[in-house]
C-alpha positions, 0 to 999 in steps of 0.5 A, spaced: 499 500 500 502 506 498 499 513 501 503 519 500 501 526 503 501 533 497 499 540 497 493 537 502 492 532 498 492 525 501 492 519 495 491 510 498 493 506 492 494 498 492 492 492 491 486 487 493 487 480 493 481 476 491 479 474 498 478 466 499 473 466 504 468 461 504 461 464 502 457 470 499 459 478 500 454 482 500 458 488 498 464 489 496 468 495 494 472 492 489 475 485 487 482 483 486 482 490 483 488 496 485 484 500 487 486 508 489 483 515 493 484 521 494 482 525 500 482 533 501 485 535 508 483 540 512 488 544 513 490 543 520 491 537 519 498 535 520 501 532 515 508 530 519 503 525 524 499 522 519 499 514 520 496 508 518 495 502 520 493 496 517 489 489 522 485 485 518 484 487 513 482 494 516 485 500 514 485 505 520 487 512 517 490 517 523 490 524 522 492 529 527 490 537 527 497 542 528 499 544 535 497 551 531 490 549 530 489 546 538 484 549 542 488 553 547 488 555 555 488 564 556 488 565 563 485 571 565 487 574 571 
């Protein structure tokens, strides 16, 4: 699987292996072919802190906000 961020756009591409699991799938987005998805990132997302993991065929992508865009507390004295 390949993912990259460029100019505020996250691109994820890969290849799904055809499943040999018994039974009939109710819904399948792809059937053993390559895929490519493109997402526009909010400017508040820090591209250096994007992480991804895959577990049992489920892709999880974590997007973290940049420190500058997080809310901050202001003391009133």
